[in-house]
PyMOL Python script that loads the backbone (N, CA, C, O; Angstrom):
from pymol import cmd

cmd.read_pdbstr("""\
ATOM      1  N   MET A   1     -38.879 -26.342 -14.740  1.00  0.00           N
ATOM      2  CA  MET A   1     -39.027 -24.908 -14.913  1.00  0.00           C
ATOM      3  C   MET A   1     -39.891 -24.371 -13.783  1.00  0.00           C
ATOM      4  O   MET A   1     -41.010 -24.837 -13.565  1.00  0.00           O
ATOM      5  N   LYS A   2     -39.373 -23.408 -13.084  1.00  0.00           N
ATOM      6  CA  LYS A   2     -40.101 -22.795 -11.975  1.00  0.00           C
ATOM      7  C   LYS A   2     -41.009 -21.691 -12.508  1.00  0.00           C
ATOM      8  O   LYS A   2     -40.570 -20.822 -13.262  1.00  0.00           O
ATOM      9  N   ILE A   3     -42.265 -21.733 -12.114  1.00  0.00           N
ATOM     10  CA  ILE A   3     -43.215 -20.717 -12.559  1.00  0.00           C
ATOM     11  C   ILE A   3     -43.053 -19.466 -11.712  1.00  0.00           C
ATOM     12  O   ILE A   3     -43.052 -19.532 -10.482  1.00  0.00           O
ATOM     13  N   GLN A   4     -42.917 -18.332 -12.372  1.00  0.00           N
ATOM     14  CA  GLN A   4     -42.829 -17.049 -11.678  1.00  0.00           C
ATOM     15  C   GLN A   4     -44.242 -16.486 -11.618  1.00  0.00           C
ATOM     16  O   GLN A   4     -44.743 -15.936 -12.598  1.00  0.00           O
ATOM     17  N   TRP A   5     -44.872 -16.627 -10.475  1.00  0.00           N
ATOM     18  CA  TRP A   5     -46.293 -16.330 -10.338  1.00  0.00           C
ATOM     19  C   TRP A   5     -46.620 -14.847 -10.470  1.00  0.00           C
ATOM     20  O   TRP A   5     -47.623 -14.498 -11.092  1.00  0.00           O
ATOM     21  N   LYS A   6     -45.802 -13.971  -9.904  1.00  0.00           N
ATOM     22  CA  LYS A   6     -46.124 -12.547  -9.934  1.00  0.00           C
ATOM     23  C   LYS A   6     -46.195 -12.008 -11.371  1.00  0.00           C
ATOM     24  O   LYS A   6     -47.206 -11.402 -11.728  1.00  0.00           O
ATOM     25  N   PRO A   7     -45.154 -12.203 -12.219  1.00  0.00           N
ATOM     26  CA  PRO A   7     -45.266 -11.729 -13.603  1.00  0.00           C
ATOM     27  C   PRO A   7     -46.402 -12.416 -14.362  1.00  0.00           C
ATOM     28  O   PRO A   7     -47.040 -11.809 -15.223  1.00  0.00           O
ATOM     29  N   LEU A   8     -46.646 -13.670 -14.038  1.00  0.00           N
ATOM     30  CA  LEU A   8     -47.723 -14.409 -14.689  1.00  0.00           C
ATOM     31  C   LEU A   8     -49.074 -13.775 -14.409  1.00  0.00           C
ATOM     32  O   LEU A   8     -49.858 -13.536 -15.328  1.00  0.00           O
ATOM     33  N   ILE A   9     -49.342 -13.506 -13.153  1.00  0.00           N
ATOM     34  CA  ILE A   9     -50.620 -12.903 -12.762  1.00  0.00           C
ATOM     35  C   ILE A   9     -50.742 -11.492 -13.334  1.00  0.00           C
ATOM     36  O   ILE A   9     -51.802 -11.114 -13.833  1.00  0.00           O
ATOM     37  N   ILE A  10     -49.668 -10.718 -13.265  1.00  0.00           N
ATOM     38  CA  ILE A  10     -49.694  -9.347 -13.789  1.00  0.00           C
ATOM     39  C   ILE A  10     -49.964  -9.353 -15.297  1.00  0.00           C
ATOM     40  O   ILE A  10     -50.733  -8.530 -15.795  1.00  0.00           O
ATOM     41  N   SER A  11     -49.329 -10.282 -16.021  1.00  0.00           N
ATOM     42  CA  SER A  11     -49.500 -10.314 -17.474  1.00  0.00           C
ATOM     43  C   SER A  11     -50.903 -10.741 -17.887  1.00  0.00           C
ATOM     44  O   SER A  11     -51.305 -10.494 -19.025  1.00  0.00           O
ATOM     45  N   ILE A  12     -51.643 -11.361 -17.011  1.00  0.00           N
ATOM     46  CA  ILE A  12     -53.034 -11.723 -17.305  1.00  0.00           C
ATOM     47  C   ILE A  12     -53.982 -10.630 -16.832  1.00  0.00           C
ATOM     48  O   ILE A  12     -54.899 -10.243 -17.557  1.00  0.00           O
ATOM     49  N   VAL A  13     -53.767 -10.137 -15.627  1.00  0.00           N
ATOM     50  CA  VAL A  13     -54.705  -9.189 -15.011  1.00  0.00           C
ATOM     51  C   VAL A  13     -54.703  -7.832 -15.712  1.00  0.00           C
ATOM     52  O   VAL A  13     -55.773  -7.263 -15.928  1.00  0.00           O
ATOM     53  N   ILE A  14     -53.549  -7.303 -16.070  1.00  0.00           N
ATOM     54  CA  ILE A  14     -53.494  -5.962 -16.667  1.00  0.00           C
ATOM     55  C   ILE A  14     -54.282  -5.884 -17.982  1.00  0.00           C
ATOM     56  O   ILE A  14     -55.125  -4.996 -18.112  1.00  0.00           O
ATOM     57  N   PRO A  15     -54.051  -6.769 -18.964  1.00  0.00           N
ATOM     58  CA  PRO A  15     -54.843  -6.658 -20.199  1.00  0.00           C
ATOM     59  C   PRO A  15     -56.342  -6.856 -19.965  1.00  0.00           C
ATOM     60  O   PRO A  15     -57.156  -6.159 -20.570  1.00  0.00           O
ATOM     61  N   LEU A  16     -56.714  -7.798 -19.095  1.00  0.00           N
ATOM     62  CA  LEU A  16     -58.133  -8.007 -18.829  1.00  0.00           C
ATOM     63  C   LEU A  16     -58.743  -6.806 -18.099  1.00  0.00           C
ATOM     64  O   LEU A  16     -59.895  -6.451 -18.349  1.00  0.00           O
ATOM     65  N   ALA A  17     -57.980  -6.180 -17.202  1.00  0.00           N
ATOM     66  CA  ALA A  17     -58.480  -4.994 -16.505  1.00  0.00           C
ATOM     67  C   ALA A  17     -58.639  -3.820 -17.469  1.00  0.00           C
ATOM     68  O   ALA A  17     -59.626  -3.089 -17.394  1.00  0.00           O
ATOM     69  N   VAL A  18     -57.683  -3.635 -18.366  1.00  0.00           N
ATOM     70  CA  VAL A  18     -57.783  -2.558 -19.356  1.00  0.00           C
ATOM     71  C   VAL A  18     -58.988  -2.800 -20.265  1.00  0.00           C
ATOM     72  O   VAL A  18     -59.722  -1.865 -20.585  1.00  0.00           O
ATOM     73  N   GLY A  19     -59.192  -4.037 -20.678  1.00  0.00           N
ATOM     74  CA  GLY A  19     -60.363  -4.368 -21.486  1.00  0.00           C
ATOM     75  C   GLY A  19     -61.662  -4.100 -20.744  1.00  0.00           C
ATOM     76  O   GLY A  19     -62.612  -3.567 -21.317  1.00  0.00           O
ATOM     77  N   GLY A  20     -61.704  -4.469 -19.467  1.00  0.00           N
ATOM     78  CA  GLY A  20     -62.894  -4.205 -18.655  1.00  0.00           C
ATOM     79  C   GLY A  20     -63.133  -2.717 -18.467  1.00  0.00           C
ATOM     80  O   GLY A  20     -64.276  -2.262 -18.528  1.00  0.00           O
ATOM     81  N   LEU A  21     -62.076  -1.955 -18.240  1.00  0.00           N
ATOM     82  CA  LEU A  21     -62.194  -0.511 -18.080  1.00  0.00           C
ATOM     83  C   LEU A  21     -62.687   0.144 -19.363  1.00  0.00           C
ATOM     84  O   LEU A  21     -63.527   1.043 -19.321  1.00  0.00           O
ATOM     85  N   SER A  22     -62.171  -0.301 -20.495  1.00  0.00           N
ATOM     86  CA  SER A  22     -62.628   0.273 -21.763  1.00  0.00           C
ATOM     87  C   SER A  22     -64.098  -0.060 -22.012  1.00  0.00           C
ATOM     88  O   SER A  22     -64.817   0.721 -22.635  1.00  0.00           O
ATOM     89  N   THR A  23     -64.540  -1.211 -21.531  1.00  0.00           N
ATOM     90  CA  THR A  23     -65.959  -1.561 -21.640  1.00  0.00           C
ATOM     91  C   THR A  23     -66.810  -0.593 -20.835  1.00  0.00           C
ATOM     92  O   THR A  23     -67.852  -0.136 -21.304  1.00  0.00           O
ATOM     93  N   LEU A  24     -66.366  -0.283 -19.626  1.00  0.00           N
ATOM     94  CA  LEU A  24     -67.118   0.654 -18.782  1.00  0.00           C
ATOM     95  C   LEU A  24     -67.156   2.055 -19.391  1.00  0.00           C
ATOM     96  O   LEU A  24     -68.182   2.735 -19.341  1.00  0.00           O
ATOM     97  N   ILE A  25     -66.039   2.476 -19.960  1.00  0.00           N
ATOM     98  CA  ILE A  25     -65.955   3.825 -20.525  1.00  0.00           C
ATOM     99  C   ILE A  25     -66.820   3.966 -21.770  1.00  0.00           C
ATOM    100  O   ILE A  25     -67.446   5.006 -21.972  1.00  0.00           O
ATOM    101  N   THR A  26     -66.864   2.935 -22.602  1.00  0.00           N
ATOM    102  CA  THR A  26     -67.564   3.032 -23.887  1.00  0.00           C
ATOM    103  C   THR A  26     -68.957   2.411 -23.880  1.00  0.00           C
ATOM    104  O   THR A  26     -69.525   2.171 -24.945  1.00  0.00           O
ATOM    105  N   GLN A  27     -69.506   2.151 -22.721  1.00  0.00           N
ATOM    106  CA  GLN A  27     -70.810   1.490 -22.633  1.00  0.00           C
ATOM    107  C   GLN A  27     -71.895   2.177 -23.447  1.00  0.00           C
ATOM    108  O   GLN A  27     -72.609   1.504 -24.191  1.00  0.00           O
ATOM    109  N   GLY A  28     -72.041   3.469 -23.336  1.00  0.00           N
ATOM    110  CA  GLY A  28     -73.102   4.186 -24.028  1.00  0.00           C
ATOM    111  C   GLY A  28     -72.927   4.250 -25.532  1.00  0.00           C
ATOM    112  O   GLY A  28     -73.903   4.415 -26.263  1.00  0.00           O
ATOM    113  N   SER A  29     -71.694   4.121 -26.005  1.00  0.00           N
ATOM    114  CA  SER A  29     -71.457   4.259 -27.439  1.00  0.00           C
ATOM    115  C   SER A  29     -71.813   3.000 -28.225  1.00  0.00           C
ATOM    116  O   SER A  29     -71.845   3.043 -29.455  1.00  0.00           O
ATOM    117  N   MET A  30     -72.075   1.904 -27.566  1.00  0.00           N
ATOM    118  CA  MET A  30     -72.446   0.684 -28.281  1.00  0.00           C
ATOM    119  C   MET A  30     -73.788   0.849 -28.995  1.00  0.00           C
ATOM    120  O   MET A  30     -74.015   0.237 -30.038  1.00  0.00           O
ATOM    121  N   LYS A  31     -74.670   1.669 -28.440  1.00  0.00           N
ATOM    122  CA  LYS A  31     -75.951   1.919 -29.100  1.00  0.00           C
ATOM    123  C   LYS A  31     -75.719   2.633 -30.432  1.00  0.00           C
ATOM    124  O   LYS A  31     -76.379   2.326 -31.425  1.00  0.00           O
ATOM    125  N   ASP A  32     -74.783   3.582 -30.453  1.00  0.00           N
ATOM    126  CA  ASP A  32     -74.439   4.271 -31.697  1.00  0.00           C
ATOM    127  C   ASP A  32     -73.843   3.285 -32.705  1.00  0.00           C
ATOM    128  O   ASP A  32     -74.150   3.342 -33.895  1.00  0.00           O
ATOM    129  N   PHE A  33     -72.996   2.392 -32.221  1.00  0.00           N
ATOM    130  CA  PHE A  33     -72.359   1.403 -33.088  1.00  0.00           C
ATOM    131  C   PHE A  33     -73.399   0.463 -33.699  1.00  0.00           C
ATOM    132  O   PHE A  33     -73.286   0.085 -34.865  1.00  0.00           O
ATOM    133  N   GLU A  34     -74.394   0.092 -32.928  1.00  0.00           N
ATOM    134  CA  GLU A  34     -75.425  -0.824 -33.420  1.00  0.00           C
ATOM    135  C   GLU A  34     -76.282  -0.179 -34.513  1.00  0.00           C
ATOM    136  O   GLU A  34     -76.850  -0.880 -35.351  1.00  0.00           O
ATOM    137  N   ARG A  35     -76.377   1.149 -34.506  1.00  0.00           N
ATOM    138  CA  ARG A  35     -77.158   1.850 -35.530  1.00  0.00           C
ATOM    139  C   ARG A  35     -76.453   1.938 -36.872  1.00  0.00           C
ATOM    140  O   ARG A  35     -77.099   2.145 -37.899  1.00  0.00           O
ATOM    141  N   VAL A  36     -75.136   1.782 -36.875  1.00  0.00           N
ATOM    142  CA  VAL A  36     -74.368   1.840 -38.118  1.00  0.00           C
ATOM    143  C   VAL A  36     -74.679   0.585 -38.935  1.00  0.00           C
ATOM    144  O   VAL A  36     -74.769  -0.516 -38.391  1.00  0.00           O
ATOM    145  N   LYS A  37     -74.840   0.765 -40.229  1.00  0.00           N
ATOM    146  CA  LYS A  37     -75.149  -0.372 -41.093  1.00  0.00           C
ATOM    147  C   LYS A  37     -73.950  -1.323 -41.112  1.00  0.00           C
ATOM    148  O   LYS A  37     -72.836  -0.929 -41.456  1.00  0.00           O
ATOM    149  N   GLN A  38     -74.191  -2.551 -40.745  1.00  0.00           N
ATOM    150  CA  GLN A  38     -73.143  -3.566 -40.658  1.00  0.00           C
ATOM    151  C   GLN A  38     -73.177  -4.476 -41.881  1.00  0.00           C
ATOM    152  O   GLN A  38     -74.239  -4.702 -42.460  1.00  0.00           O
ATOM    153  N   PRO A  39     -72.023  -4.997 -42.273  1.00  0.00           N
ATOM    154  CA  PRO A  39     -72.018  -5.976 -43.363  1.00  0.00           C
ATOM    155  C   PRO A  39     -72.674  -7.276 -42.886  1.00  0.00           C
ATOM    156  O   PRO A  39     -72.751  -7.525 -41.683  1.00  0.00           O
ATOM    157  N   PRO A  40     -73.136  -8.088 -43.803  1.00  0.00           N
ATOM    158  CA  PRO A  40     -73.835  -9.323 -43.424  1.00  0.00           C
ATOM    159  C   PRO A  40     -72.978 -10.292 -42.603  1.00  0.00           C
ATOM    160  O   PRO A  40     -73.515 -11.088 -41.832  1.00  0.00           O
ATOM    161  N   PHE A  41     -71.658 -10.232 -42.762  1.00  0.00           N
ATOM    162  CA  PHE A  41     -70.776 -11.166 -42.053  1.00  0.00           C
ATOM    163  C   PHE A  41     -70.308 -10.621 -40.698  1.00  0.00           C
ATOM    164  O   PHE A  41     -69.488 -11.259 -40.037  1.00  0.00           O
ATOM    165  N   ALA A  42     -70.810  -9.462 -40.274  1.00  0.00           N
ATOM    166  CA  ALA A  42     -70.387  -8.866 -38.999  1.00  0.00           C
ATOM    167  C   ALA A  42     -70.847  -9.746 -37.831  1.00  0.00           C
ATOM    168  O   ALA A  42     -72.002 -10.169 -37.789  1.00  0.00           O
ATOM    169  N   PRO A  43     -69.937 -10.021 -36.880  1.00  0.00           N
ATOM    170  CA  PRO A  43     -70.330 -10.838 -35.728  1.00  0.00           C
ATOM    171  C   PRO A  43     -71.207 -10.036 -34.768  1.00  0.00           C
ATOM    172  O   PRO A  43     -71.180  -8.805 -34.794  1.00  0.00           O
ATOM    173  N   PRO A  44     -71.973 -10.704 -33.933  1.00  0.00           N
ATOM    174  CA  PRO A  44     -72.803  -9.998 -32.965  1.00  0.00           C
ATOM    175  C   PRO A  44     -71.944  -9.288 -31.918  1.00  0.00           C
ATOM    176  O   PRO A  44     -70.828  -9.719 -31.626  1.00  0.00           O
ATOM    177  N   GLY A  45     -72.466  -8.210 -31.364  1.00  0.00           N
ATOM    178  CA  GLY A  45     -71.715  -7.408 -30.401  1.00  0.00           C
ATOM    179  C   GLY A  45     -71.314  -8.150 -29.144  1.00  0.00           C
ATOM    180  O   GLY A  45     -70.258  -7.862 -28.580  1.00  0.00           O
ATOM    181  N   TRP A  46     -72.115  -9.089 -28.687  1.00  0.00           N
ATOM    182  CA  TRP A  46     -71.798  -9.818 -27.452  1.00  0.00           C
ATOM    183  C   TRP A  46     -70.577 -10.713 -27.612  1.00  0.00           C
ATOM    184  O   TRP A  46     -70.016 -11.166 -26.614  1.00  0.00           O
ATOM    185  N   LEU A  47     -70.158 -10.977 -28.835  1.00  0.00           N
ATOM    186  CA  LEU A  47     -69.035 -11.873 -29.080  1.00  0.00           C
ATOM    187  C   LEU A  47     -67.681 -11.194 -28.833  1.00  0.00           C
ATOM    188  O   LEU A  47     -66.706 -11.869 -28.501  1.00  0.00           O
ATOM    189  N   PHE A  48     -67.613  -9.882 -28.990  1.00  0.00           N
ATOM    190  CA  PHE A  48     -66.331  -9.176 -28.880  1.00  0.00           C
ATOM    191  C   PHE A  48     -65.631  -9.356 -27.534  1.00  0.00           C
ATOM    192  O   PHE A  48     -64.446  -9.691 -27.527  1.00  0.00           O
ATOM    193  N   PRO A  49     -66.299  -9.151 -26.388  1.00  0.00           N
ATOM    194  CA  PRO A  49     -65.563  -9.325 -25.123  1.00  0.00           C
ATOM    195  C   PRO A  49     -65.067 -10.751 -24.921  1.00  0.00           C
ATOM    196  O   PRO A  49     -64.010 -10.964 -24.327  1.00  0.00           O
ATOM    197  N   ILE A  50     -65.817 -11.714 -25.406  1.00  0.00           N
ATOM    198  CA  ILE A  50     -65.391 -13.104 -25.268  1.00  0.00           C
ATOM    199  C   ILE A  50     -64.139 -13.353 -26.097  1.00  0.00           C
ATOM    200  O   ILE A  50     -63.176 -13.950 -25.615  1.00  0.00           O
ATOM    201  N   VAL A  51     -64.155 -12.896 -27.344  1.00  0.00           N
ATOM    202  CA  VAL A  51     -63.018 -13.113 -28.237  1.00  0.00           C
ATOM    203  C   VAL A  51     -61.781 -12.382 -27.726  1.00  0.00           C
ATOM    204  O   VAL A  51     -60.686 -12.944 -27.744  1.00  0.00           O
ATOM    205  N   TRP A  52     -61.936 -11.147 -27.274  1.00  0.00           N
ATOM    206  CA  TRP A  52     -60.774 -10.403 -26.765  1.00  0.00           C
ATOM    207  C   TRP A  52     -60.179 -11.073 -25.535  1.00  0.00           C
ATOM    208  O   TRP A  52     -58.958 -11.131 -25.394  1.00  0.00           O
ATOM    209  N   SER A  53     -61.019 -11.575 -24.650  1.00  0.00           N
ATOM    210  CA  SER A  53     -60.499 -12.279 -23.468  1.00  0.00           C
ATOM    211  C   SER A  53     -59.718 -13.516 -23.877  1.00  0.00           C
ATOM    212  O   SER A  53     -58.650 -13.789 -23.330  1.00  0.00           O
ATOM    213  N   ILE A  54     -60.244 -14.261 -24.834  1.00  0.00           N
ATOM    214  CA  ILE A  54     -59.531 -15.449 -25.328  1.00  0.00           C
ATOM    215  C   ILE A  54     -58.208 -15.050 -25.971  1.00  0.00           C
ATOM    216  O   ILE A  54     -57.194 -15.716 -25.764  1.00  0.00           O
ATOM    217  N   LEU A  55     -58.210 -13.965 -26.753  1.00  0.00           N
ATOM    218  CA  LEU A  55     -56.965 -13.513 -27.387  1.00  0.00           C
ATOM    219  C   LEU A  55     -55.924 -13.093 -26.360  1.00  0.00           C
ATOM    220  O   LEU A  55     -54.740 -13.381 -26.534  1.00  0.00           O
ATOM    221  N   PHE A  56     -56.342 -12.415 -25.289  1.00  0.00           N
ATOM    222  CA  PHE A  56     -55.404 -12.028 -24.228  1.00  0.00           C
ATOM    223  C   PHE A  56     -54.779 -13.259 -23.592  1.00  0.00           C
ATOM    224  O   PHE A  56     -53.567 -13.304 -23.383  1.00  0.00           O
ATOM    225  N   VAL A  57     -55.596 -14.253 -23.284  1.00  0.00           N
ATOM    226  CA  VAL A  57     -55.079 -15.465 -22.642  1.00  0.00           C
ATOM    227  C   VAL A  57     -54.174 -16.234 -23.598  1.00  0.00           C
ATOM    228  O   VAL A  57     -53.141 -16.755 -23.177  1.00  0.00           O
ATOM    229  N   LEU A  58     -54.540 -16.316 -24.877  1.00  0.00           N
ATOM    230  CA  LEU A  58     -53.683 -17.002 -25.845  1.00  0.00           C
ATOM    231  C   LEU A  58     -52.355 -16.282 -26.042  1.00  0.00           C
ATOM    232  O   LEU A  58     -51.320 -16.925 -26.222  1.00  0.00           O
ATOM    233  N   THR A  59     -52.378 -14.948 -26.008  1.00  0.00           N
ATOM    234  CA  THR A  59     -51.138 -14.180 -26.120  1.00  0.00           C
ATOM    235  C   THR A  59     -50.229 -14.477 -24.939  1.00  0.00           C
ATOM    236  O   THR A  59     -49.021 -14.651 -25.098  1.00  0.00           O
ATOM    237  N   TRP A  60     -50.819 -14.533 -23.759  1.00  0.00           N
ATOM    238  CA  TRP A  60     -50.042 -14.880 -22.568  1.00  0.00           C
ATOM    239  C   TRP A  60     -49.467 -16.286 -22.697  1.00  0.00           C
ATOM    240  O   TRP A  60     -48.298 -16.507 -22.383  1.00  0.00           O
ATOM    241  N   ALA A  61     -50.278 -17.237 -23.157  1.00  0.00           N
ATOM    242  CA  ALA A  61     -49.819 -18.617 -23.289  1.00  0.00           C
ATOM    243  C   ALA A  61     -48.670 -18.718 -24.294  1.00  0.00           C
ATOM    244  O   ALA A  61     -47.709 -19.453 -24.069  1.00  0.00           O
ATOM    245  N   LEU A  62     -48.770 -17.987 -25.393  1.00  0.00           N
ATOM    246  CA  LEU A  62     -47.700 -17.990 -26.382  1.00  0.00           C
ATOM    247  C   LEU A  62     -46.415 -17.425 -25.788  1.00  0.00           C
ATOM    248  O   LEU A  62     -45.330 -17.950 -26.041  1.00  0.00           O
ATOM    249  N   HIS A  63     -46.531 -16.366 -25.006  1.00  0.00           N
ATOM    250  CA  HIS A  63     -45.359 -15.805 -24.342  1.00  0.00           C
ATOM    251  C   HIS A  63     -44.754 -16.824 -23.391  1.00  0.00           C
ATOM    252  O   HIS A  63     -43.534 -16.983 -23.339  1.00  0.00           O
ATOM    253  N   LEU A  64     -45.601 -17.514 -22.641  1.00  0.00           N
ATOM    254  CA  LEU A  64     -45.115 -18.512 -21.696  1.00  0.00           C
ATOM    255  C   LEU A  64     -44.397 -19.641 -22.428  1.00  0.00           C
ATOM    256  O   LEU A  64     -43.330 -20.077 -21.996  1.00  0.00           O
ATOM    257  N   ILE A  65     -44.963 -20.111 -23.517  1.00  0.00           N
ATOM    258  CA  ILE A  65     -44.354 -21.194 -24.287  1.00  0.00           C
ATOM    259  C   ILE A  65     -43.032 -20.732 -24.908  1.00  0.00           C
ATOM    260  O   ILE A  65     -42.054 -21.479 -24.919  1.00  0.00           O
ATOM    261  N   SER A  66     -43.009 -19.520 -25.414  1.00  0.00           N
ATOM    262  CA  SER A  66     -41.787 -19.035 -26.067  1.00  0.00           C
ATOM    263  C   SER A  66     -40.675 -18.720 -25.077  1.00  0.00           C
ATOM    264  O   SER A  66     -39.520 -18.591 -25.483  1.00  0.00           O
ATOM    265  N   SER A  67     -40.984 -18.594 -23.800  1.00  0.00           N
ATOM    266  CA  SER A  67     -39.944 -18.296 -22.814  1.00  0.00           C
ATOM    267  C   SER A  67     -39.321 -19.564 -22.233  1.00  0.00           C
ATOM    268  O   SER A  67     -38.398 -19.479 -21.424  1.00  0.00           O
ATOM    269  N   ILE A  68     -39.807 -20.731 -22.631  1.00  0.00           N
ATOM    270  CA  ILE A  68     -39.214 -21.980 -22.172  1.00  0.00           C
ATOM    271  C   ILE A  68     -37.873 -22.155 -22.877  1.00  0.00           C
ATOM    272  O   ILE A  68     -37.799 -22.083 -24.104  1.00  0.00           O
ATOM    273  N   PRO A  69     -36.809 -22.384 -22.100  1.00  0.00           N
ATOM    274  CA  PRO A  69     -35.496 -22.532 -22.735  1.00  0.00           C
ATOM    275  C   PRO A  69     -35.463 -23.771 -23.639  1.00  0.00           C
ATOM    276  O   PRO A  69     -36.001 -24.825 -23.299  1.00  0.00           O
ATOM    277  N   LEU A  70     -34.831 -23.617 -24.774  1.00  0.00           N
ATOM    278  CA  LEU A  70     -34.704 -24.701 -25.730  1.00  0.00           C
ATOM    279  C   LEU A  70     -33.487 -25.522 -25.367  1.00  0.00           C
ATOM    280  O   LEU A  70     -32.378 -24.995 -25.282  1.00  0.00           O
ATOM    281  N   ARG A  71     -33.687 -26.802 -25.153  1.00  0.00           N
ATOM    282  CA  ARG A  71     -32.566 -27.676 -24.787  1.00  0.00           C
ATOM    283  C   ARG A  71     -32.245 -28.575 -25.974  1.00  0.00           C
ATOM    284  O   ARG A  71     -33.001 -29.483 -26.317  1.00  0.00           O
ATOM    285  N   LEU A  72     -31.113 -28.296 -26.582  1.00  0.00           N
ATOM    286  CA  LEU A  72     -30.661 -29.089 -27.715  1.00  0.00           C
ATOM    287  C   LEU A  72     -29.604 -30.084 -27.247  1.00  0.00           C
ATOM    288  O   LEU A  72     -28.890 -29.816 -26.281  1.00  0.00           O
ATOM    289  N   PRO A  73     -29.497 -31.221 -27.915  1.00  0.00           N
ATOM    290  CA  PRO A  73     -28.421 -32.165 -27.568  1.00  0.00           C
ATOM    291  C   PRO A  73     -27.056 -31.511 -27.768  1.00  0.00           C
ATOM    292  O   PRO A  73     -26.898 -30.607 -28.589  1.00  0.00           O
ATOM    293  N   ALA A  74     -26.092 -31.976 -27.016  1.00  0.00           N
ATOM    294  CA  ALA A  74     -24.748 -31.404 -27.103  1.00  0.00           C
ATOM    295  C   ALA A  74     -24.181 -31.514 -28.506  1.00  0.00           C
ATOM    296  O   ALA A  74     -23.366 -30.680 -28.900  1.00  0.00           O
ATOM    297  N   SER A  75     -24.588 -32.519 -29.271  1.00  0.00           N
ATOM    298  CA  SER A  75     -24.069 -32.694 -30.611  1.00  0.00           C
ATOM    299  C   SER A  75     -24.443 -31.543 -31.531  1.00  0.00           C
ATOM    300  O   SER A  75     -23.754 -31.296 -32.521  1.00  0.00           O
ATOM    301  N   GLU A  76     -25.522 -30.838 -31.221  1.00  0.00           N
ATOM    302  CA  GLU A  76     -25.963 -29.693 -32.032  1.00  0.00           C
ATOM    303  C   GLU A  76     -24.993 -28.525 -31.897  1.00  0.00           C
ATOM    304  O   GLU A  76     -24.941 -27.667 -32.778  1.00  0.00           O
ATOM    305  N   PHE A  77     -24.236 -28.477 -30.826  1.00  0.00           N
ATOM    306  CA  PHE A  77     -23.351 -27.348 -30.579  1.00  0.00           C
ATOM    307  C   PHE A  77     -21.944 -27.554 -31.130  1.00  0.00           C
ATOM    308  O   PHE A  77     -21.131 -26.630 -31.108  1.00  0.00           O
ATOM    309  N   LYS A  78     -21.648 -28.757 -31.623  1.00  0.00           N
ATOM    310  CA  LYS A  78     -20.332 -29.016 -32.162  1.00  0.00           C
ATOM    311  C   LYS A  78     -20.153 -28.270 -33.473  1.00  0.00           C
ATOM    312  O   LYS A  78     -21.062 -28.190 -34.300  1.00  0.00           O
ATOM    313  N   LYS A  79     -18.958 -27.728 -33.638  1.00  0.00           N
ATOM    314  CA  LYS A  79     -18.658 -27.024 -34.894  1.00  0.00           C
ATOM    315  C   LYS A  79     -18.259 -28.047 -35.936  1.00  0.00           C
ATOM    316  O   LYS A  79     -17.547 -29.009 -35.645  1.00  0.00           O
ATOM    317  N   HIS A  80     -18.718 -27.831 -37.130  1.00  0.00           N
ATOM    318  CA  HIS A  80     -18.413 -28.774 -38.211  1.00  0.00           C
ATOM    319  C   HIS A  80     -17.177 -28.327 -38.954  1.00  0.00           C
ATOM    320  O   HIS A  80     -16.753 -28.988 -39.903  1.00  0.00           O
TER     321      HIS A  80
END
""", "prot")
cmd.dss("prot")
cmd.show_as("cartoon", "prot")
cmd.util.cbc("prot")
cmd.orient("prot")
């Protein structure tokens, strides 16, 4: 299977860039968010960018895995 580098790079860079841009835009509002009463099980704020980055990469990996052509033995294609 030949890797198509351009779509691969674009599919990783665009979501991470949008996430980074949204971080820059909403920087000041995190102080307001921290003042809101959180439930005891709420994760710390520093964890969100890490988790979102991992989710973006996992989504890309799932797309890559699902685009691999399925090769079945010829016997699977015989009509019964």
